[in-house]
C-alpha positions in Angstrom: 0.9 -33.1 -115.9 -0.2 -32.1 -112.4 1.4 -29.3 -110.4 4.9 -30.5 -109.4 5.1 -29.8 -105.7 8.2 -30.5 -103.6 10.2 -29.0 -100.8 10.6 -25.9 -102.9 9.8 -24.6 -106.4 7.2 -22.9 -108.5 4.7 -25.7 -108.0 4.4 -24.8 -104.3 3.8 -21.2 -105.1 1.1 -22.1 -107.7 -0.5 -24.4 -105.1 -0.7 -21.7 -102.5 -2.0 -19.2 -105.0 -4.9 -21.5 -105.9 -5.7 -22.3 -102.2 -5.6 -18.5 -101.5 -8.9 -18.4 -103.5 -10.5 -20.3 -100.5 -8.3 -19.0 -97.6 -6.5 -15.7 -97.2 -3.0 -17.2 -97.1 0.1 -15.0 -96.5 2.9 -16.4 -98.6 6.5 -16.1 -97.3 9.8 -17.1 -99.0 12.6 -18.5 -96.8 16.0 -18.3 -98.7 17.8 -21.4 -99.6 20.8 -21.9 -97.2 18.8 -20.7 -94.1 19.9 -22.7 -91.1 17.0 -24.2 -89.0 18.4 -26.0 -85.9 20.4 -28.9 -87.4 18.9 -28.5 -90.9 19.4 -26.2 -93.8 16.8 -25.0 -96.3 17.7 -26.7 -99.6 18.3 -25.2 -103.0 15.2 -24.4 -104.9 14.3 -27.2 -107.4 12.4 -26.7 -110.6 11.9 -29.0 -113.6 11.2 -28.1 -117.2 11.4 -31.6 -118.8 12.4 -35.2 -117.9 12.0 -38.2 -120.2 13.6 -41.4 -121.5 13.6 -42.4 -125.1 14.7 -45.6 -126.8 17.0 -45.7 -129.8 14.0 -45.3 -132.2 12.8 -42.1 -130.5 9.9 -43.7 -128.7 9.2 -42.0 -125.3 9.4 -44.6 -122.6 9.0 -42.5 -119.5 7.8 -38.8 -119.5 7.6 -36.5 -116.5 4.8 -34.6 -118.4 2.6 -37.7 -118.2 3.0 -38.2 -114.5 5.4 -36.1 -112.3 5.9 -39.1 -110.0 8.1 -40.6 -112.8 10.9 -38.3 -111.8 12.8 -39.0 -108.6 12.2 -35.9 -106.5 15.1 -33.4 -106.5 16.8 -35.1 -109.4 19.7 -33.1 -110.8 20.2 -32.2 -114.4 21.4 -35.1 -116.6 21.7 -35.5 -120.4 23.2 -38.7 -121.8 22.9 -42.1 -123.5 23.0 -45.3 -121.4 22.6 -49.0 -122.1 19.9 -50.9 -120.2 22.1 -52.1 -117.3 23.5 -48.5 -116.8 19.9 -47.1 -116.9 18.6 -49.6 -114.4 20.9 -48.2 -111.8 18.7 -45.1 -111.9 15.3 -46.8 -112.1 12.9 -47.5 -109.2 9.8 -49.7 -109.1 7.7 -51.7 -106.7 7.9 -55.4 -107.3 5.0 -56.2 -105.0 2.8 -53.5 -106.7 3.9 -54.0 -110.3 1.2 -51.8 -111.9 2.0 -48.7 -109.8 4.5 -45.9 -110.0 6.3 -45.3 -106.6 6.8 -41.8 -105.1 10.5 -41.4 -104.2 12.7 -38.4 -103.4 16.4 -37.6 -102.9 16.2 -34.2 -101.2 19.6 -34.1 -99.5 21.9 -36.2 -101.8 22.5 -35.2 -105.4 21.5 -37.9 -107.8 19.0 -38.4 -110.6 16.5 -41.2 -111.3 13.2 -42.2 -112.6 10.2 -44.1 -111.1 8.1 -46.4 -113.2 5.8 -49.4 -112.8 7.6 -52.8 -112.3 5.6 -54.1 -115.2 7.1 -51.4 -117.4 10.6 -52.0 -116.0 10.4 -55.7 -116.8 9.4 -55.0 -120.4 12.4 -52.8 -121.2 14.6 -54.2 -124.0 18.3 -54.2 -124.4 18.9 -50.9 -126.1 20.7 -47.6 -125.9 18.4 -45.1 -124.1 18.5 -41.3 -124.4 18.0 -39.7 -121.0 17.1 -36.0 -120.7 16.5 -34.2 -117.4 16.2 -30.5 -117.6 16.1 -29.5 -113.9 17.5 -26.7 -111.9 18.9 -26.6 -108.3 19.2 -23.0 -107.4 21.2 -22.0 -104.2 19.8 -18.5 -104.6 16.2 -19.7 -104.5 13.8 -20.1 -101.6 11.3 -22.4 -99.8 7.7 -21.2 -99.9 5.4 -21.4 -97.0 1.8 -20.2 -96.3 0.3 -18.9 -93.1 -3.1 -17.7 -91.9 -3.6 -16.0 -88.5 -7.2 -15.6 -87.4 -7.3 -13.4 -84.3 -9.4 -14.4 -81.4 -10.5 -12.9 -78.1 -7.3 -14.2 -76.5 -3.7 -14.7 -77.6 -4.0 -18.4 -76.7 -3.7 -20.4 -80.0 -5.0 -23.4 -81.9 -2.8 -24.7 -84.6 -3.7 -26.5 -87.9 -0.7 -27.6 -89.9 -0.7 -29.3 -93.3 1.9 -29.9 -96.0 2.2 -29.0 -99.7 5.3 -30.9 -100.9 3.7 -34.2 -102.3 3.1 -34.1 -106.0 0.3 -35.9 -107.9 -1.1 -37.8 -104.9 -4.7 -37.2 -103.8 -4.9 -38.4 -100.2 -1.3 -37.7 -99.3 -1.2 -34.9 -99.9 -3.9 -32.9 -101.8 -6.6 -33.7 -99.2 -4.8 -32.0 -96.3 -4.4 -28.6 -97.9 -7.9 -28.6 -99.4 -9.6 -29.7 -96.1 -7.5 -27.2 -94.1 -8.5 -24.4 -96.5 -12.2 -25.1 -96.0 -11.8 -25.3 -92.3 -9.9 -21.9 -92.4 -12.8 -20.4 -94.4 -15.4 -21.5 -91.9 -13.3 -20.3 -89.0 -12.8 -16.9 -90.6 -16.6 -16.5 -90.9 -17.1 -17.3 -87.2 -18.0 -14.0 -85.5 -16.8 -14.8 -82.0 -13.5 -16.8 -81.7 -12.2 -17.5 -78.2 -8.9 -18.6 -79.5 -6.5 -17.3 -82.2 -6.0 -19.8 -85.0 -2.7 -20.3 -86.7 -3.0 -22.3 -90.0 0.2 -23.4 -91.7 0.9 -24.7 -95.2 4.4 -26.1 -95.2 6.8 -28.5 -97.0 6.9 -31.6 -94.8 9.7 -31.9 -92.2 12.0 -29.0 -93.2 9.0 -26.6 -93.3 7.9 -27.4 -89.8 11.5 -27.4 -88.5 12.2 -24.0 -90.1 8.9 -22.6 -88.8 9.6 -23.9 -85.2 13.1 -22.4 -85.4 11.5 -19.0 -85.8 8.3 -19.3 -83.8 8.7 -22.3 -81.5 9.3 -20.3 -78.4 6.1 -18.3 -78.9 4.1 -21.5 -79.6 5.4 -23.0 -76.4 3.9 -20.1 -74.5 0.6 -19.7 -76.4 -0.4 -23.0 -78.1 -3.3 -24.8 -76.3 -4.0 -27.5 -79.0 -2.9 -28.3 -82.5 -3.4 -30.9 -85.3 -1.5 -32.0 -88.4 -4.1 -32.4 -91.2 -3.1 -35.2 -93.5 -4.5 -38.3 -95.3 -8.0 -36.9 -94.7 -9.8 -37.5 -98.0 -10.3 -41.2 -98.4 -13.4 -43.2 -97.4 -11.9 -45.0 -94.4 -12.8 -44.5 -90.8 -11.2 -41.8 -88.8 -7.9 -42.4 -87.0 -6.6 -40.1 -84.3 -2.9 -40.1 -83.4 -2.4 -38.6 -80.0 0.2 -35.9 -79.1 3.4 -36.9 -77.2 1.7 -35.5 -74.1 -1.0 -38.1 -74.5 -3.7 -36.3 -72.6 -3.5 -32.8 -74.0 -6.6 -30.6 -74.8 -6.1 -31.6 -78.4 -6.2 -35.3 -77.5 -9.2 -35.0 -75.1 -11.3 -33.0 -77.5 -10.6 -35.2 -80.5 -11.2 -38.5 -78.6 -14.4 -37.1 -77.0 -15.9 -36.1 -80.4 -15.0 -39.4 -82.0 -16.5 -41.3 -79.1 -19.7 -39.3 -79.3 -20.1 -39.1 -83.1 -18.5 -42.1 -84.7 -19.2 -45.8 -84.5 -15.9 -47.0 -85.9 -12.6 -45.2 -85.4 -9.0 -45.8 -84.2 -7.1 -44.1 -81.5 -3.3 -44.4 -81.6 -0.7 -43.4 -79.1 2.1 -41.0 -80.2 5.0 -42.5 -82.0 8.1 -40.5 -83.2 7.7 -41.2 -86.9 5.0 -40.1 -89.4 4.3 -36.5 -90.3 5.1 -33.1 -88.9 3.6 -34.0 -85.4 7.1 -35.5 -84.8 8.6 -32.0 -85.1 5.9 -30.2 -83.0 6.2 -33.0 -80.4 10.0 -33.2 -80.3 11.2 -33.0 -76.7 12.5 -29.5 -77.0 8.9 -28.3 -77.7 6.5 -31.1 -76.7 3.6 -29.1 -78.1 0.0 -30.4 -77.7 -0.3 -31.5 -81.4 -2.0 -34.6 -82.6 -3.3 -35.6 -86.0 -6.8 -36.5 -87.1 -6.7 -38.6 -90.2 -8.8 -41.1 -92.0 -6.7 -44.1 -93.1 -3.4 -43.3 -91.6 -0.3 -42.9 -93.8 1.4 -46.3 -94.4 -1.8 -48.2 -93.7 -3.2 -48.2 -97.3 -1.6 -49.9 -100.2 -1.9 -46.9 -102.5 0.2 -44.8 -100.1 3.1 -43.0 -101.8 2.2 -44.5 -105.2 0.3 -43.5 -108.3 -2.6 -45.4 -106.9 -3.2 -42.5 -104.5 -5.2 -40.7 -107.2 -8.4 -38.8 -107.5 -10.5 -41.9 -107.5 -9.1 -42.8 -104.1 -10.7 -39.7 -102.4 -14.1 -38.2 -102.5 -15.4 -34.7 -101.9 -18.0 -36.1 -99.5 -15.3 -37.6 -97.4 -13.3 -34.4 -97.3 -16.4 -32.4 -96.5 -17.2 -34.7 -93.5 -13.5 -34.5 -92.4 -13.7 -30.7 -92.4 -16.9 -30.9 -90.4 -15.3 -33.3 -87.9 -12.4 -30.9 -87.3 -14.9 -28.0 -86.8 -16.8 -30.1 -84.3 -13.5 -30.5 -82.4 -12.8 -26.8 -82.6 -16.3 -26.1 -81.2 -15.6 -28.3 -78.2 -12.3 -26.6 -77.6 -13.9 -23.1 -77.9 -16.6 -24.0 -75.4 -14.5 -26.1 -73.0 -14.6 -23.9 -69.9 -14.2 -24.8 -66.3 -17.1 -23.4 -64.2 -17.6 -22.5 -60.6 -21.0 -23.3 -59.0 -22.3 -20.1 -57.3 -24.7 -22.1 -55.1 -22.5 -25.1 -54.0 -24.4 -25.8 -50.8 -27.0 -28.3 -52.0 -28.6 -27.8 -55.4 -30.1 -24.5 -56.3 -33.8 -24.3 -57.0 -34.1 -24.5 -60.8 -37.8 -24.3 -60.9 -38.1 -20.7 -59.8 -35.6 -19.8 -62.5 -37.7 -21.6 -65.1 -35.0 -24.2 -65.6 -36.9 -27.2 -64.2 -40.4 -28.5 -65.2 -43.3 -27.8 -62.9 -45.3 -30.4 -64.7 -43.6 -33.8 -65.4 -44.3 -33.9 -69.1 -43.4 -30.2 -69.7 -39.7 -30.8 -70.2 -37.3 -33.7 -70.7 -35.7 -34.2 -67.3 -33.4 -36.9 -68.7 -31.9 -34.4 -71.2 -31.1 -30.8 -70.5 -31.9 -30.9 -66.7 -29.8 -34.0 -66.3 -26.9 -32.1 -67.9 -27.5 -29.1 -65.6 -27.3 -31.4 -62.6 -24.0 -32.8 -63.7 -22.6 -29.4 -64.4 -23.7 -28.0 -61.1 -22.3 -30.9 -59.2 -18.9 -31.0 -60.9 -18.4 -27.3 -61.3 -15.9 -26.9 -58.4 -13.1 -25.5 -60.4 -11.4 -28.8 -61.1 -13.5 -30.1 -64.0 -13.9 -28.7 -67.5 -16.8 -29.6 -69.8 -14.8 -32.4 -71.4 -14.2 -34.0 -67.9 -17.9 -33.6 -67.2 -18.9 -35.2 -70.5 -16.5 -38.1 -70.0 -17.8 -38.8 -66.5 -21.5 -38.3 -67.1 -21.8 -39.7 -70.7 -23.9 -36.6 -71.5 -23.1 -35.4 -75.0 -20.8 -32.4 -74.9 -23.2 -30.5 -77.2 -26.0 -30.8 -74.6 -23.6 -29.8 -71.8 -22.6 -26.7 -73.8 -26.2 -25.6 -74.1 -27.0 -26.4 -70.5 -23.9 -24.4 -69.3 -25.1 -21.4 -71.3 -28.5 -21.5 -69.6 -27.0 -21.9 -66.1 -24.5 -19.1 -66.8 -27.3 -16.8 -68.0 -29.2 -17.4 -64.7 -26.1 -16.7 -62.6 -25.9 -20.2 -61.2 -22.4 -20.8 -62.5 -19.5 -18.6 -63.6 -16.4 -19.3 -65.7 -13.3 -20.0 -63.6 -10.7 -17.3 -63.9 -8.2 -20.0 -65.0 -10.4 -20.7 -68.1 -10.4 -17.1 -69.4 
């Protein structure tokens, strides 16, 4: 049996403890019953056992074999039911008859089991013994994880992922794993312009509760953010924009994909999906998008037992982490500059920035980038703007800007600091 993660419970604590071996995660408990805007943190749910046996004692469905078999947040139940009575509590996917669905009942008390439609169809008339040993504890808590990596400024970049989905690899083991490796790399970075806030939350209620406590601060400090989900499969990248549509998060992600990927999808914001819908709710309207691979709901294995380890790959997750780090690097270096010699172009040659012999230096590369930076560094264009307009790769512009800055030809605009 895999770790049984949900909105609450020991499985979430165990998950964060394991991920803490990669990232230095601060674990916080929020008591059940805590009000968060229009929501309330639910009772803590834990399961010891859940199974169905036939009259001969054969185990038909067992939570220990696959924790997707139990409807999430099922209450305790012990009893005997005939087939028709039992079927009222069974869930399957008729159009995917070999897969177990992932279903939950967080906010209405009930019990149930999920199984393949093939197995459901093969059940015989019998009296079935149902045993669910679960606990809903109003004195429990919801567990969340947080990492804060301090930067040179209090301005922040957010990465948010969720830990509540059990026994599914892409949605959602890949998000916490990729996020943890991103966190590790960022923690090793010596000079960070921005402060990074990295969150491990139960989906929906976790983000809502976090925003109820920290939303006002994030409205003041957050410059860009991303929800990390469905990031481990082999599909092409998909970027879902923030509600703002042209935020720094959006511009950086779209630029990196345009300059590094042949095939990808850009989607405008829509108010369903994952936790971006909380961060982008009208009361906050934070600049939070989501870089995924195959987007949730777009692959047939989504929210089923088909989303297993064979559906993801370490290579895909590694590339996903690298793509996020490319985006972070663009954001870190996305300054607005002021040309210190705006009346005609400055003489680059005497500063050893321009070739004195035609073949000495590639004038179509770094010098071309310098010319674009000098021309557009009037305080109204940042490096993303310049890259978009010039079609010069942003990595080349970053290098060119450093050289120009070292020679005193440009300075960072006060608004960028």
